[in-house]
BALOBA-1460 file (C-alpha; in Angstrom, 3 decimals):
// residues 98
<rec num="1" residu="m" x="134.088" y="118.956" z="36.772"/>
<rec num="2" residu="s" x="136.440" y="121.620" z="38.043"/>
<rec num="3" residu="k" x="139.386" y="122.707" z="35.912"/>
<rec num="4" residu="f" x="141.581" y="121.839" z="38.898"/>
<rec num="5" residu="y" x="141.144" y="118.132" z="38.279"/>
<rec num="6" residu="d" x="142.295" y="118.411" z="34.665"/>
<rec num="7" residu="k" x="145.741" y="119.754" z="35.574"/>
<rec num="8" residu="p" x="148.782" y="117.485" z="35.088"/>
<rec num="9" residu="s" x="149.890" y="118.412" z="38.626"/>
<rec num="10" residu="s" x="146.806" y="116.713" z="40.056"/>
<rec num="11" residu="d" x="147.551" y="113.605" z="37.970"/>
<rec num="12" residu="l" x="150.906" y="113.373" z="39.765"/>
<rec num="13" residu="l" x="149.106" y="112.838" z="43.069"/>
<rec num="14" residu="y" x="146.753" y="110.226" z="41.644"/>
<rec num="15" residu="q" x="149.600" y="108.396" z="39.883"/>
<rec num="16" residu="a" x="151.591" y="108.397" z="43.118"/>
<rec num="17" residu="m" x="148.672" y="106.787" z="44.943"/>
<rec num="18" residu="l" x="148.436" y="104.070" z="42.299"/>
<rec num="19" residu="e" x="152.091" y="103.188" z="42.985"/>
<rec num="20" residu="l" x="151.368" y="102.224" z="46.601"/>
<rec num="21" residu="h" x="151.462" y="98.480" z="47.247"/>
<rec num="22" residu="s" x="150.068" y="98.031" z="50.745"/>
<rec num="23" residu="v" x="147.914" y="99.598" z="53.404"/>
<rec num="24" residu="e" x="151.080" y="100.414" z="55.335"/>
<rec num="25" residu="e" x="152.625" y="102.235" z="52.342"/>
<rec num="26" residu="c" x="149.384" y="104.147" z="51.850"/>
<rec num="27" residu="r" x="149.221" y="105.074" z="55.536"/>
<rec num="28" residu="e" x="152.818" y="106.335" z="55.499"/>
<rec num="29" residu="f" x="152.295" y="108.327" z="52.291"/>
<rec num="30" residu="l" x="149.106" y="109.966" z="53.537"/>
<rec num="31" residu="q" x="150.677" y="110.746" z="56.910"/>
<rec num="32" residu="d" x="153.442" y="112.605" z="55.077"/>
<rec num="33" residu="l" x="151.037" y="114.307" z="52.691"/>
<rec num="34" residu="c" x="148.169" y="115.303" z="54.997"/>
<rec num="35" residu="t" x="147.689" y="116.912" z="58.362"/>
<rec num="36" residu="v" x="146.245" y="114.829" z="61.183"/>
<rec num="37" residu="s" x="142.912" y="116.672" z="60.889"/>
<rec num="38" residu="e" x="142.780" y="116.098" z="57.104"/>
<rec num="39" residu="l" x="143.389" y="112.383" z="57.585"/>
<rec num="40" residu="k" x="140.786" y="112.134" z="60.332"/>
<rec num="41" residu="a" x="138.248" y="113.924" z="58.109"/>
<rec num="42" residu="m" x="138.894" y="111.552" z="55.190"/>
<rec num="43" residu="e" x="138.751" y="108.500" z="57.445"/>
<rec num="44" residu="q" x="135.458" y="109.726" z="58.885"/>
<rec num="45" residu="r" x="133.981" y="110.323" z="55.419"/>
<rec num="46" residu="m" x="134.865" y="106.778" z="54.366"/>
<rec num="47" residu="e" x="133.215" y="105.379" z="57.478"/>
<rec num="48" residu="v" x="130.132" y="107.521" z="56.867"/>
<rec num="49" residu="a" x="129.977" y="106.362" z="53.243"/>
<rec num="50" residu="m" x="130.125" y="102.715" z="54.308"/>
<rec num="51" residu="l" x="127.371" y="103.208" z="56.877"/>
<rec num="52" residu="l" x="125.141" y="105.130" z="54.451"/>
<rec num="53" residu="d" x="125.666" y="102.395" z="51.881"/>
<rec num="54" residu="d" x="124.647" y="99.868" z="54.543"/>
<rec num="55" residu="g" x="121.368" y="101.766" z="54.953"/>
<rec num="56" residu="l" x="121.926" y="103.412" z="58.329"/>
<rec num="57" residu="i" x="120.101" y="106.656" z="59.037"/>
<rec num="58" residu="y" x="121.747" y="109.969" z="59.885"/>
<rec num="59" residu="s" x="121.157" y="109.751" z="63.632"/>
<rec num="60" residu="e" x="122.729" y="106.281" z="63.837"/>
<rec num="61" residu="i" x="125.721" y="107.424" z="61.811"/>
<rec num="62" residu="l" x="126.137" y="110.546" z="63.933"/>
<rec num="63" residu="e" x="126.084" y="108.414" z="67.082"/>
<rec num="64" residu="r" x="128.621" y="105.894" z="65.726"/>
<rec num="65" residu="t" x="131.044" y="108.295" z="64.072"/>
<rec num="66" residu="g" x="130.558" y="111.709" z="65.636"/>
<rec num="67" residu="a" x="130.295" y="113.144" z="62.118"/>
<rec num="68" residu="s" x="128.276" y="116.320" z="61.760"/>
<rec num="69" residu="s" x="124.988" y="116.264" z="59.877"/>
<rec num="70" residu="a" x="126.691" y="118.476" z="57.253"/>
<rec num="71" residu="t" x="129.398" y="115.855" z="56.697"/>
<rec num="72" residu="i" x="126.864" y="113.042" z="56.515"/>
<rec num="73" residu="s" x="124.773" y="115.060" z="54.083"/>
<rec num="74" residu="r" x="127.793" y="115.878" z="51.908"/>
<rec num="75" residu="v" x="128.864" y="112.230" z="51.727"/>
<rec num="76" residu="n" x="125.299" y="111.191" z="50.961"/>
<rec num="77" residu="r" x="125.142" y="113.743" z="48.129"/>
<rec num="78" residu="c" x="128.391" y="112.383" z="46.714"/>
<rec num="79" residu="l" x="127.077" y="108.833" z="46.932"/>
<rec num="80" residu="h" x="124.067" y="109.781" z="44.826"/>
<rec num="81" residu="y" x="125.258" y="112.613" z="42.600"/>
<rec num="82" residu="g" x="129.053" y="112.645" z="42.805"/>
<rec num="83" residu="a" x="131.800" y="111.458" z="40.475"/>
<rec num="84" residu="n" x="131.121" y="107.779" z="41.389"/>
<rec num="85" residu="g" x="134.279" y="107.469" z="43.473"/>
<rec num="86" residu="y" x="132.441" y="106.022" z="46.455"/>
<rec num="87" residu="r" x="130.333" y="103.815" z="44.159"/>
<rec num="88" residu="t" x="133.517" y="102.407" z="42.655"/>
<rec num="89" residu="i" x="135.371" y="101.721" z="45.870"/>
<rec num="90" residu="l" x="132.648" y="100.662" z="48.337"/>
<rec num="91" residu="p" x="131.810" y="97.317" z="46.657"/>
<rec num="92" residu="r" x="135.514" y="96.504" z="46.441"/>
<rec num="93" residu="l" x="136.052" y="97.266" z="50.116"/>
<rec num="94" residu="k" x="133.017" y="95.227" z="51.127"/>
<rec num="95" residu="e" x="134.173" y="92.286" z="49.021"/>
<rec num="96" residu="r" x="137.604" y="92.443" z="50.637"/>
<rec num="97" residu="q" x="136.022" y="92.476" z="54.123"/>
<rec num="98" residu="k" x="134.221" y="89.177" z="53.468"/>
């Protein structure tokens, strides 16, 4: 893991996110924190991760989301070899959607 993630300054961001109590609070915080393009990129990656986890193939995901093959590939790599962030959150999101 990168030394960046071990810095106390990065913990401040993660602790701040844990203090959010609703989707609306999270939306407002991220809108203040990120640019529109950064938010759109993160939203797209989450959608791609959900679709990959559902078993869709790259061409179907590209058609549904407009994500580039590089983005789809990167998300897929993270799903299989990443820090398990997607693997932690995807089942929780799917359970909540039921």
